[in-house]
N, C-alpha and C positions, 0 to 999 in steps of 0.2 A: 345521369347515366354516363358510365365511362366510355371513352372513345377508342382507346387502344386495346389491343388484344390481351395484353398482360393485365391490364386493369380490369377487364371483363372477367378474366379467369380468377383474379384476386377476389372480386366481388362474390363469385360463385363459392370459392373456398371459405370466405368469411361467413356466408349464410349457412353453409354446412357445419362449420365449427360452432357458430352461435347456437344452432339447433341442438347439437350434441352436448354442448356445455350446459344449456338450459335444462336439458333432460337430467343431467347429473345433479344439478343444483336442486331441481324439483324433487328428485329421489331423496336427497338429504333432508329436505323440508318435510316430506311425507314420513320418513322414519322418525323424525323428531316428534311430529304430531301423533304418530302411532304410540310412541313411548310415553308421551304426555297423557294420552287416554288410558294407557295401561297403568300408569302410576295412579291416576285418579280412581281407577277401579280397584287398585290394590293388588294387581297381578305382578308376577315376576318380570323384571325388565332386563335380566342379564343378557338374554339372546339379542334383544333389541339394541342394547348398549354396544354389544360386540359388532352388530351389523352396522350401526352408526359409525363406530370407529373405523371399520374397514372401508366404508363408502367415503368418509372424509379423508382418510389417508390416501386413498386412490386419487381423489380429486386434487389433493395437494401435490401428489407426485406428478400428475399430468398438467399442473399449472392452471387448473380450472378455478380454484380458489387459492388465496394466499395462505401461507403457513400459519400466521397468527389468527386468521379467521377460522381455520380448521381447528386450531387448539382452543379457541374461544367457544366454538360450538360444542366440542367434546366436554370441555370443562363445565359449561353451563348445564348441559344435560346431566353430567355426573353429580353436580351439586344439587340439582332438582331431585334426582333419585335419592341421594343421600338424605336430603332434608325430609322427604316424605317417608323414607324408611325409618328414620330415627324417631319420628313422632309417635307411632304406635308402641314402640318399645318403652318410651318414657311413660306413656299412659298405663301400660301393663304393669309396671313396677309399683305404681301408686296404688 
């Protein structure tokens, strides 16, 4: 436990920030899971992709996640959507 007043205040601020940051990260993970389930069902994912981009970009802007991490999450989600979207079209042509 910290002894000085400034250290006590810093500990309180750190706890608040950690909670806020973890909520944002959790939200991003939930959006990705929602998108994965929608892709598995064959539903449209445009709105979910836009929601993910918005959440990730905000998190990057506020330094909650790093820029490359945000780009990686968006890219992997987009490639997953593209891969599943291209599969039915190829089967329909045959």
